[in-house]
C-alpha positions in Angstrom: 145.7 78.9 75.2 143.5 76.7 77.3 142.5 77.4 80.9 141.8 73.7 81.5 139.1 71.1 80.7 135.6 70.9 81.9 133.6 67.8 80.9 129.9 68.2 80.2 127.7 65.1 80.6 125.0 64.3 78.1 122.4 61.6 77.8 119.1 60.7 76.2 116.8 63.7 76.0 119.3 66.1 77.6 118.1 69.6 78.1 119.7 71.7 75.3 120.1 75.0 77.3 121.8 73.2 80.2 124.4 71.9 77.8 124.9 74.3 75.0 124.8 77.7 76.8 127.5 76.7 79.4 129.6 74.9 76.7 129.7 78.0 74.5 130.4 80.4 77.3 133.2 78.2 78.8 134.8 77.8 75.4 134.7 81.6 75.0 136.6 81.8 78.4 139.3 79.5 77.1 138.3 76.1 78.5 138.1 72.8 76.6 134.6 71.3 77.0 134.3 67.8 75.7 130.8 66.2 75.7 130.9 62.9 77.7 128.3 60.2 77.2 127.5 56.7 78.5 128.1 54.8 75.3 126.1 56.2 72.4 127.9 58.2 69.7 125.3 61.0 70.0 122.1 61.9 71.8 119.1 63.9 70.9 117.9 66.6 73.3 114.4 67.3 74.4 113.9 69.6 71.5 115.7 67.3 69.0 119.0 69.1 68.9 121.8 66.5 68.5 124.9 66.3 70.8 127.8 64.3 69.3 129.8 62.7 72.2 133.5 63.4 72.3 134.4 60.6 74.7 132.6 57.8 76.6 132.5 58.0 80.3 134.2 54.6 80.6 137.2 56.0 78.6 137.8 58.9 80.9 140.8 58.5 83.2 140.0 60.2 86.5 143.7 60.6 87.3 144.1 62.9 84.3 141.4 65.2 85.6 143.3 66.4 88.7 
């Protein structure tokens, strides 16, 4: 069962703790948490941890988020 979707934005040299801690906790609470990027397939964080993008920001339909 999903409580909804919360998109998490990632980009070059993202801060790992600002992405992964909320992502894991939100998933535990039942939310879907896709990683949204600006075009690259993945990004490396400040400490080198990779984040694979689920969807590009240009492909997100704002009407579907309401």
